[in-house]
N, C-alpha and C positions, 0 to 999 in steps of 0.2 A: 498490428501497426497502429501507433498512436502519434499524435502531434506533440512536439516540444514547442511550447509557446513562451517566448521571453521578450518582455518589454524592458528595454534598457534605456536609462536616462542619464545624460551627461549635461549638466547645466540646464539650459532651456531646450536642448535637443533630445527628442525621444525617438528611439528606433525600435522596430519590431522584427524579431527573428522567429520564423515558424518553419519547422522541418519535420517530416515524418521519421520516426525512430522505432526501433525494436527494443524490448527489454528481455534480458535473460539472467538467470541466477548466476552470480559471479563466483560463488564459492560452492564446492562440492560438499555434500553431507559427510560428516565424519564416520568412519567405520566403527562398528560397535560389536563387541563379542557378547553373544547372549545365547542362552539355552532355549530350546523349544519345548513347549508343553506336549507331553505324550501320555498315552494310556498307561496306568499303573500295571495292568495285567498283560496286555499283548504288546505294549510299547509302540502302538500305532499312533499316527497323527490325530490330533483332536480338532474338532470344529466347535466354535462358540455358538451356542444355540440360545435364542430368546423364545420363551414360551408365554403365550397369552394366558393370563390368569382366569379369563372369562370363558373362552372357548377351547383352550388347549392347543391352538395352532402354533406350530413352531416355525421360527424364521432364523436364517443365517444373517451374519453381518452384511449390510448393504441391501437387504431385501425389504427393509422396513421403510416405507415412504411417507407415512403419516406421523404427525406430531400433535400434541395437545398442550396448549398454553396453560401453565399451572395456575396462573392468577384468574383467568377468565373462563377456562374450559373450552376455548375456541380450538377447533380442529382444522388443520391445514395440511396441505401436501408440501413436502420439502422442495420439490421442483418448482411449485408455484411461488414459494418464498424466494428461492434463488433467482428466478426470473424477475420478480418484483425488485429485488435488491440490485440486480444488474442494470435495470432500466433507470434506476434512481441515481446512478453515479456517472460522473463525467470521467472518462478514462484518460483524457489528455493530461500531459504533464505541464503544469502551469507554474512559472517562476513567480514567487511572491516577493522575494527580497534577495538582494546580493549582500553577502556579509563576509568580513575577513575570516579566514579559516581558523585563526587562533581563537576567535570568539566562541566557536562551537565547542571548544575544549572545556569551557566552563559548564557545559550541559551534556557531557559525554554519556550520562546515564540515560539520555533519550534514545540512544541507538538500541534497536531491538534485535540486532544480529542478522537482519535480512539485507543483502546487498545485491543490486542488479546492475549489470553492465548495460549502458545506453549505447546503441550502435546502429549503423545502417551502412552497408557496403555498396549501396547503389551509387553508381558513378556520379549522379547528380547531387548526392547528399554527403558522401563520406568525407569530402573536403571540409564541410562545415563542422563535423564531429571533431576533426583534427584541430580546426581553428578554435572551437570552444575549449577543448582540452588545453591548448597552448595559452589562450587568453586567461583562463582561470588559474593555471599554474603560474604564469608571469605576474599576474596581479595578486596572487595569494588569496583568491576569493572562492567562496562556495555559493551555490544557489539554493535557497530555501524553496521547496516546491510542494505542491499538492497534486495528487493524482488518484485515479480510481483503479483498483485491481482486485479481481476475484471477489466481487460483491461488496467491497468495502472501500470507503474513502480513506485515503492514507496521506501521509506527509513524510518529508525527508529532506536530504540535502544532496545536491549533485557536486561531487568533488573530483579533481583530477588525481588519479593515482599514477604509479610508475608508467603504465602503458595502457590505461583504461579510463573511460569516463564512467564513474560509478555513482549510482543513486543508492544512498544508504537510508533505510527506512527508520522513522521515529516511532516510539510508543507515545501514549497519551501522557502529557506533562503531569497530570494529576496523579499518576501512578508512582512518581518519585517520592520516596519517604523523606521525612524531615531528618536533619542531622541529629545524631545522638551525642556527638562530641561537643562539650562546652568550650567556650573560649575562642572558637573560630569565627571571625567576622565574615559575613557573606560578601563575596566579591561582586561589586556592582555589574549589572548586565542590562544593556538597553534592549536585549532580545526577549526578555521574559514574557512580556505581553503578547508579542508576535508568536512566540513558540506555543504559548497556551492556546492561542486562537486556532492555529493551523493544525495542532495535534489533537484537538478535542475529538473524542470518539463519538460519532453521530449514529453508530449502529443501533443503539438502544432506541433512540428517537424514531428511526426508520422502522424498526421492528414494531414499536407501539402503533405507528401509523398503519402498518400492514394489518395488525390485529384489529384495529378499530374498523378498518374497511370490511374485514371479515365479519365482525360483530354486527355491522350495519347491513349485512347481506349484499354488499355491493360486489359487482364483478371486478376482479383484479385485472386492470387493463395492463397488458404486457406489450409494450411497444417493440416492434421488430427493430433490432439494432441495424442501423443503416451504415453501410461502409462509407467512411469519411474520405473525401477527396484528398489525395496526397498533394498538398500545396507547399511550395517552397517560397517563403517570403525572405528576400535577401536584405542584408544590412552590411555596412562597412566598418562598424566599430570593432569587429573582431580582428582586423588587420593590425597586428602588433609586431 
C-alpha cells in the first residue's frame, strides 16, 4: 500500500488529496511458444551452471550473491545493494502536473509498456478512486507522476481507461532517438522540460553513491521500512 498525493490548484485555491492505494499489473504477459534446451544424448532437462575459474566451484542460477564492480573492483552482496536502493526511494505516487491527455500523444515514445492499475476497494477509499476516474475522464486530463517501485525511481502518467485508473510508466526521455526523416517540423510542446526532469534515470547516480560508501569502508545503513499510516485527506474539487 502506498499513498497517492495530489495537490490540485484552481486559481488561488489549492486542495490536497491523499489516499492509500494499491498497484497491480494491468496487462497479462503474452504467451510465447518456445523450445526447451535438453541433453543431446539422453534428452534430459539441462541446468545452467556457472563455474569459478579460480577454485572450480559450481553454482546454479540464483545461487550467486556476490558481485564485483568492473571499474573499481569493489565487491558487494546483491541483497545489500537491493536494501540500499529500496531505502533510497520514496514509494508514494506524487502528482507533478495535470496535463491534457492529447498533449501526451506527442511523446508516445516515452511509454515503456508497463501499465499498473491503481485501486483500493476499502469502503473508505473506493469512492475516491471512482471520483478521480470520472474527473480525469470528464476533463480529458492525465496526471504526470513520480513514484518508487522495486528499487527504482520511476515516472509515468495516470489516465482513465474504459473501466480502470491506469498508471502507465515512462522510460528516460534521453533514450528517445532523433528523427531520421527530413522535412518534418517539430511540434511545439510545453511539456518537454518537465518530462526530461521527471523521467531522468537516477539509478546510476545511486549505484555510484553505493559503491563510494563501500570503497570508503563505511557500513551501509539500511533503514527498516516503516509502515506508513493510511491517511485520507479529503477535498471537494472532484465533485463534477
